[in-house]
N, C-alpha and C positions, 0 to 999 in steps of 0.2 A: 657594984653599977658602975664603973672606971673601967672595969673589966668587960661588961658589955659594949660599954662605948668602942672601947678598943679592937673588942671581937669584932661589933659594927663598923669599924673603919676600916678593920682589915679585910673584912667582907666587899664593903663595896671599893675599896681598891683593889680588891681581888676582880669584882664585876666592872669594875673603869677598866680594868687591865684588860680583861677578857677583851670589854666592846671597844676595846684601842686596837684591841690585835683584830678582830674580824674585821672593824672596818677599816684599820690597813690592809686586811687579806682581801676583803671584798673590792673595797678604791684600788687595789692592783690588778686583783682581776676582771676587775671593770675595765680599766686600761688595757688591759692586755685582749682581752676580746674586742673592743673598739679596733683596737692595733688590725687586731685580726680580720674584722669588718671592711675595713677601709683599705687592707690590701687584698681582698678576694675582692673586693668592689673592681679595683684598679684592673689586678689579673680580668675582670671577667669585663671590662669594657674595651680593653686592649684584644681579646680574642674576639670577643661583638665587631669588632673593628678588621680585625683578621678575615673574619668569616666571613664581612660584607664586600670587603676588596677582593677577594678570592673567588668568591660565588661569577659564576659565568651569566645565574640568573639574577635578572632585577628583583628588589626587595626593600620592600617599605614597610616603613614600623609606623602606625598612627594610633594615634588616643580614639579611645570611643569616642570623642565627637566630634573626628576623622583630622584633626593636624596629624600633618608628617613630623614624625618626631626625630627617625633614622632614615637613609632610603643607602642603596650605593651607587657605583659609576652606572653598572650596565641598567640599572631603574632609570637613569637620569639621561642614557642613554636612547633606551624605548621611547623616552616620551620630548627626545631632542632638545634639552633644556641644563644649564648648569647645574649642580647638585646643590648649592647656595641658594638661587632663586627657588629651590622646590622644598626646602627646610620650611617648616610652618607654615604650605600653603593646606588648605581642607582641599580632601582628595577629589571632593564632589567637584572643584574649581580647577583643576590641574587643565596644563592649555594641552590638551589635545581629545579628538572624538570618537569614541568607542562605536566597532561596527562589526553585525556578523558576517558572516561568511559569503552571505547572501545580500550584502552591502547594505542591510538596515539596521539604524542606529540601534544602540545601547545604552540604558539609561549607566549613569556613573555608579550607580547605589549596587543593583547588583553587579557590577565587576568586584570590588569592593566589600559585600557581604562578605559574612562568614561562610567560609564550605567545609567540605571534610568530612573523615570516617565520623562517625557518631553525631554528628551535626544532623537535626530537623532541616529537612528539604533533600534536595540533589546533592549527594555526597561526591560528584565528581567533577575534577574541575572543566571549565572548559573554555574554548578557545574565540577568542577575539583581536577584532585590529585594530591597533593603535594609530592615529592617522593624527600627527602634531599637526599643531598649529602654524606650525613655521614652513609648513609645505614639502616636510620632507615625506620620504618614501614612506606608504605604512606598514609598521613592524607587526606582526602576528601574534600574539602570548596566548601560553595556558596559565590562566590565571587561577590560584588558591589563596584562600583568605583564611587563616588558624585563628584564636583568640588565644592570649597565653598571659598567664602571669607577670603582672608590671611589676613596680620601686610601689612603697609601703602599702602591700597587698592589693592596690590599684590591678585591671584590665588593661592589655596592649592588644592590638591587631598588627597580625603579620601576614602582608600580600605578597607573595612569589612571584614577578609574570616571566617564566620559563619562554624564551625567542625560540618558535618553532617555525620562522621566515622560510630557512633555509629547507628544512625539510620538508615544507606544504611545498616548498616551489618545485624539490624534487618529487615529491608525490604525484606533484599538478601535470610535472612534465616528463612523468612515467605514465600518468593518464593519458594524455596529449600523444605521447608515441605512440601507447597499446591504441589509441580509438585511431591516432592515422594509420598506423599497422592494416586495423582492421578494416577498416573504411579502404585503401588500397588494394589490399584482398580481394574483398567484396566485388570491390568494381573494377577490378584488372579484365585487361582485353584477355591476357594469356592465363592458361590452368594456374593455381599459388594451393600447396599443398602445404599441413603442415603434418609430419609423422613426428610419432615417438620411438626410440630408440631401435626397436623392434621395428621399425617400416614399417608401422601400422598407422592409418589414417586416421587423423585428431581432429584436423580441422579442414572442410576442402570447398574453395569457391565455385560460383556459379561458371565460369571460363571451363575449368575443367570436367565438371561434372558434362556440362552440355558438350565439350568433346567427344565423349564418350556417350551421353545419349542415356543418361541418368540424370537422377536428382542427388544435390549433393547427401543431402540424408542416408541416402543407401549405400553408400561410401566411407562414411564414419565406420574405424575401427576393422577394415579390410585390408589385409598385408599390400600395401603397392602395388608391388612385383606381381601378383596374382593379374592385374588387369592389364600384362604387359604381353605382346606373344610370345608365346610357347619359348618359341627360337631366342628369346630373347633375356629372358631371365633369369636363367644363370650368370652371363655373364653381370645383370644389375646385382643380382645380390653379391656378386663378387666384390663391386662397386663397393656397398655399401657397407661388409666385413672390413677392409680396407682402412676405410674414411673410418671406420670404430676403431681397430687398430691402432690406430695416430699416424696410419701413414695417408699425410695431407689432410686438408680439413674440408675439401669441396671436392666435386666430380663432375663432368658431363658427359654426358650420353646421349648420342642419337639412337632412338631405338623406336619401336611398334608397337602401338596399342591394340587391344580389341575394344569395339565399339559394341554396345549391347545388339546391335542388329549386324554382328558378324563382321562387317568391316573392319578393315588392318588400314589404321593413319599411320602414317610416321609423325615423331616428339622429336624434340630435343629437351633432355631433363638437364636441369641443371640444380645440384642440390648441394647445401652446409651445412655441417653439421654445428648449434649450437652447444656449448658447454656451460657446466652449471659454473658457481663462483669455487668451487673447489675441484676445478676442472675434470669432473665427469661426464659423459655426453648423456647430455639433457634430449636436444631433441632434433630433428629435421626441418630446415625450410626447405621446401623446391618448386619452383618455378617448372611449366611445363607449356613447354611451345610447339604449335603445330606447326609442322614442317611438309605436310603432306602435297601439298602445291608447290615447293621448293625442290623437294624432293622428287617432284613430277618434272619439271622444268630441267632438273638437272639431268635428269635422266635421257631427258629429249632431247638436250644439248651436247651430250655425250653420244647421243643418238646420232642427230644431225651432223655432228663432226667426224664419225667414220662410216656413212650411209650415205648412197649415192639417194637425194631426194625425191627422183623420178623415179626409180625401179626401184628403191628397197635396199636395193643389194650392198654390199660392204664397197666402199671407195676405196682409190690410192692410199691412201696412211691405211685404213682396216688390210689391206690386200698385203701391204710391205710389211707390218706386225704379226700376222698371220703365218707368212712366207718365214718372216725372221722365227719365228719361236720355234715352227714346223723341222730348220736347219739345225736348228741348236740341241734339237730332240738326239739322245745316241742313238748311232747305227740307222739315223736318217737315210743312206746311202741307199735307195732301191725302196724306200718305204714313203718318199715324198715326188712328187710331179707339181707340173704347170702347165694349164693350157691355155694358151694366148688364144682369142675370139677375135677374131675382124668382121664386119658384116660385109658382104658385097655389093657394091651396086649402092650402097646406102644415102652417099652424098646426091644420087638421079631421085631418091624417093625424095629427100630435104627439098630438093630444088624445084619439082617440079608439084607436090601438093601440099609442100609447105612445110613449116616446125612442128604444127600440132600433127600428123599424118606419120613423122618423123617419129615425136613421142611416144605415139602408139606401138610404132615398130619395137624402140627399144624396151617399155616395157611388157612387150609377147616374149621377144628377146631373152628380158629378166628371170619371165616366169618358165621359159624353157629348160636357161641355164638352173634355174632352182629343180625344177622337176626331175634334171637329168644327175643332178649329184649323186641324188636318193643316201645321203648321208657320208658320203664318202670323199667330200669335198666342198667346197666354201666356192659359192662365186661369186666377182666382186666387178663393178662398174668403174674403169679407170677415167673415164673420161671419152663425149663423142659416143662413137660406135667399137668402144675398146673396150674388151670385156678377158677378165682374166681368172680361170679355175685355178686353185690350189686343192690337190688331190692326197690326201691323207691315208696310206691305207698299206697293210702286211706286206701287199706285191699292188705297190704305185704303178707299174706300167698295164697291166691287164686293166686294171681300177682306171685310167685313164684313159685307155682304148677303147671300157665300155661307157662311156658319160662322154664319149666325143662322136659315139654311133649314137649314143641317144637323144645327144645334140641337133645330128643332122634330121636325124628320124623327129624329132618334135619339130625343127624349122619347113617340115614339108607341106606341114597346113598352111596355108597362107594367114597374112593376116586380114580381118578384117577391120575397116575403117573407116568413116566418114563415106557408107555402103558403097564403099570399094573391098575387093581384094587386092594383099600384095602380097605377091610371093618374096618369100625371104632366103637369102640363103648367106652363108659365114665358109669362112677359113678358118684353119686350126692347126696350129702348131703345139705341136705335146712335146715337153721337155724332161725325162726320167732321171732326176737326180741319183749320178752317180759320184764314186769315191771323185774324182778330177771337177765334175760341177758342184760338188760340196765344197771342193777348194775356193771355187770360185766367189762362194758369196751369192747374197740373192739377187744380186746385180747381174752374175755369169748365167746362174739359173734364168732368170727370165731374159737373157739376151742369146740363151739357145733356145727358148719358146719363140723368140722373135726372126732367129734362122729359119727354125721349120717352118713356122707362120709366110716366109718370105716366095720359101719352096712351093708352102701350098697354094700362093697366088699365082707364082709362075708356073704353075702346071695347070693349071685352069680354075681354078677357084672352088671352091664348094666342096673341097676334099679338106684330108685330116691328113699332117705327115709330122713325123715323129723325129725330134733328134737324135743326128748323126755326126760322131766329132770329124767326118770329111765335111759336114757343110762348113761354107762361109758366113761366121758372125758379121752380121752387118758393123762397118767401123760406126758409123752413128745413127745405128739404130735407136728405136725412144727410150729403151731401157738404160742401153750403154752410152747415151750424152745424158740421161740422167743424172748416171751415176758420176760421171766424168764432171758432170757440174758442178754437183755436190761438194765434189774434189777442187776442182776450180777457187770457190768459194773460201772455201779453208785454206788453199794453199794463195790465196792474192793472187791468181791470172785476170782478173780483171782489172782494165784500164780504164781509164776514160780519155778521150779525145773533146780536143774542142776547138767549134767553130765561131768567130768571131760574129758580132752582130755588131752592126753600125748607125750611126747616126744619119740619117740620109738626109739632113740639113748642112753639118759638116763634114762626112763622113768619117768620123774621129769612131773608132772600138770603143764600145761603151761594158759590151759585155760577152755572153759566151754561152752558147748551148752544150748542155754536156750530155754527150754520146756514148754508149759503153762496145767497148769490144773484148775480146773474150783471147790472150795472147795462148792459146792452145799448147803445149811442149812436141806436140807432134805436128799439127795441123796447121801451125802457123795462126796469123791476125782473122779471127774468127767477126760478122759481122752479126747483130742486133738479131738479123731475120732469121739465122740458121740456128738461134738458143732459148729466144725468149719464148717463144710457145713452146717447148719442152720445160722451161722454169716455172712458166703456168699451172700445165698438167702434172709436174711433181710435187707443185705445194710450195717452190722456194722461189716464187714473185716475191714475197716482201722481204726475206735473206737478201738478196740481189739487190731488191734498193735499197736495203739500211748498208750493202756494201757500196752503191754509188752516192748515197749520203756520205759517208765517211769518205770517199775518196774526193767528192767536191767541197765539200769542208775543206778537208788539205790544202786541195788547189787555194782556197780561197784566203787560207791562213799563210798561205807564201805569195799571195799575191797584192796583201791588202795593202802594199800602197800605190797602188792602180785602182782603187775602190771600184772596179769592175767586177757587175755580176755575174753568177752562175745560173743558168736554168737547167733541171735537170727532169726528166721524162718519169711520169707516174700514169700505174695503169689503175684503171677501177677494181681490180683486184690485191691490190696491193691497200686499198681503202679500206677503213669500215671498222679496225678492231683498235684505231687511236695506236700503233704500233709504229709506225714510220713515221706519224707525224708526230709522235714524240719523241722519237730520235731527232727531226728534222728540228726541233726546237731546242732539245739539250743541247746538240752541238753549239746551236748558233748562241746559245747565251752561256754556254764552258767555253768558249773561243771568243767573243765577245765580238760577233758579225753585225756589225748595224741593220736594221730593219731594210728587205729590199735588198743585200748585196745574195741572199741563197733565193731563187725562183722555183716554181711548179708549174710545168707542161702537163697539158691532158686533152688525150682528143676527146673530139663532141663524141666521139663514138662507143668511147670507153664510160664518160663521163655517168655515174650512174646518181638520180637525185634520191636516193634514198637518206631516211634519218640519217643513218649510223656516217654514211660518206657524208652527207650536207653534216654533221657537227664535224667531222675533220676538215672540211674546207673552212669554216668557220673556226676551228683554233687555228689553223695556219694563216688565216687572215687575221686574228687577235694578235699571233707571234710576229706578224709584218713581213711575211713570206707570201706576196702575191703571187694567185696562180690566175695560169692561162691557157686559154682554149687554145690548143694545138690544130694544126688545119682545121683552122674556120673555114664553114663554106659546107664542108664533104659530109655534115651528118645533118641530123635531122631531131626536135627544130630548135635551133641554137636562139632565137631570140628569146624565150623563156628561160635558156638559161642564164643570158647575161642580164635579165632581170629579177631572177628568182634566188641565184646563187652569188655567195661574195667572191665575184672576181674580178681580176685587175686590168684583162686585159685580154685582146685574140692575137694569132697568128697566122696571119689570112694564108692560107692551103699553095702551094706553089702551081697548082694545077691552076690557076689564073693569072699566077703572076705571069706564065709560059706566054700566054697570050696576048697579052701586051705586050704592045699598043696597038698591035695588029688588026686583034679582035675585036669588035665592037662590043661584045657580048662581054669579055672579060674584063673592055676596059668599063662600063658602065657599074659590073659589079664591082670591081674593086672603088671606084670613086663613091659606090652608094656607101659600103660599107667604110670609107674612109671617112665619109661626111661624119654616119652614124657614129663610130667611135669618139670622132673628135667632140660631137654633143652630146656624149652620155660620157664625157671626160674618162674613156679609159686609153690603154695603154694599148698602141698596135703596130706590131711587128707583119713584116709582108719576108715569107719565106722563097728560095727560090731565085733570087732576084740575081742575074747572068749578064746582061747589059745595063748599061750605063745610060740607055734609051729610058731603061724600065725603071730604074733609078731614079731617075729626073721626075717622069711620069708617077711613081709612087709617093714621092716627094708632094709635087703640084696637087695627087689627090688627098693628100689629109694623113698621108702614112709617115709616122715617126722613124720608125728604127729599119733595117733592110738584112734581109741575112742571104748567103749564097754565094755560089764559084766567086763572081765580082769580086766580092769582100771577102776569098778565101778559106781552101777548105778544113775538116775538121784536121787537126796535127793534135799529137800526145801533148803537145804546152804550147801555150797562143805566142 
């Protein structure tokens, strides 16, 4: 029995020991597992916080009952509230209004309803706008809500708010840009096209299709160059290939297109290559502007610049261009000739029957010359009744003589005009270019033709003479004078003489009229009457005027302390293109001339109230340059000019001054004009004052200023 007890106690001790050991082990294991779970939970918490912090998307963790358990800063920014205020708030009570892209309200429950793959209903996230109650700008977010396991086996919901405001704005901007481009292209008044990189049309607007007389649909898919004129296709394709090869990004080409009705039109093509993000050629954007009208106008202006508007023949500039080019060809000797043509007694026809009849004669002569040339020469009208034929033939001498004979034969038939018949005759001078004349250039050749012409006129007219070296070339022939005048402008041979203008009340000098002179190196001082007409015929009127402006301004600068003004004479053919006016304005501004120190004088007979001349007068007035009518009273009608043009005053013609005070008619005219200018507030100058009696009479008659020998002649300096 004692043994059994002993065995039992021993067994119990073993069991208790084992139990103790198990308990110890179990307790130890339990403590170890608990510590591990606490550690893992801490790690998970830190990881979650890190994920919430770094995520660019808004994240809301909320309980099944809707309470917000966790959220990140990105979510707080979407809701425009601090995170602390949002924790514990119900998702259905957030201070924000949810809207659709159509600006319709969205229920908050729909925003936070579980969505995601494998869930019933719409699995795709949707985009809503969050409008914070704080008034902040709407933020567009793509929302996704999923159910995830939570603590203690409970479920939690995680809502992701992916901010798509920026991409949405970019897409909207691109859509607007695309819409605007489409609208601009469709409604553009000029042709607009899109092509692929093979130059095939992808899109065409109505303006381009209308330009070609077709529909836009019929052009899509066609090679754009096939619509061009055959003569322009190669150039167009070459430009396209250059741009595709990287030579520039665009090109501009003036070219022709063929309309559906066969008509040729001119257009300006501007094309730009658009490349893909990778830099590869993608497509061309081009605009096509109809330039037909502009091209025709340009060609008309170019034609007018080189042709006589009455006869249609080339003018002086065209003749000079043709002759210069002919003389520059190798072996020009004996292959070039000129025929100088001058009509006999043309002035008598003009004076007796009027300019209309004279114009009919000139048109008839132009036709005769054109027919006589027969492809061997070109006829030109230089002005008045002066014509020149430039002959270009391998045997210029015989060809020129045959043309001259044909001219006389053609003029044998009288001109029929105004129910009259006018016999027309002409004298011709022929100069065949040899080595000596070739060395003298264009001017020498024309001067030789002039010499032969003078011999023909001296020998009885209505005949042809051929230049020979023993003929005397006139020292001041028209063509020789033109050449010398051109050289004089280059060499500074023109000078100004100044005649004083005085105040008739005080006899003090207030200004000067600048009169141009030519200091010819061989013939001495030449007055303007000997070269102004030649300058006009040679197209040198504007260059001469520019030189006068330069000299006058230089004088004003030298005499600045005196404060006196200088007036220059300007003819109508020096106005109309703005060049002379621009030079006057620029010179005055450059040297700081006070308004009124430089004046412009124009005779009534030279005034041209055309829009272009009127604009020049307006510009002069605006620049503080007074314009006076010179020789007032000699032309008609003076009064409308004073009323309609921006004129500052008048200069009484000396023919009226010469008759006073003895001539009652001249006295009445001068008094009447003086009173008129005073009433109109115009400046008044009387020219040709030679006696004190005339000066006193004019002063008493209301004239402000006087000019004439009584006060001084024109001198090189004042």
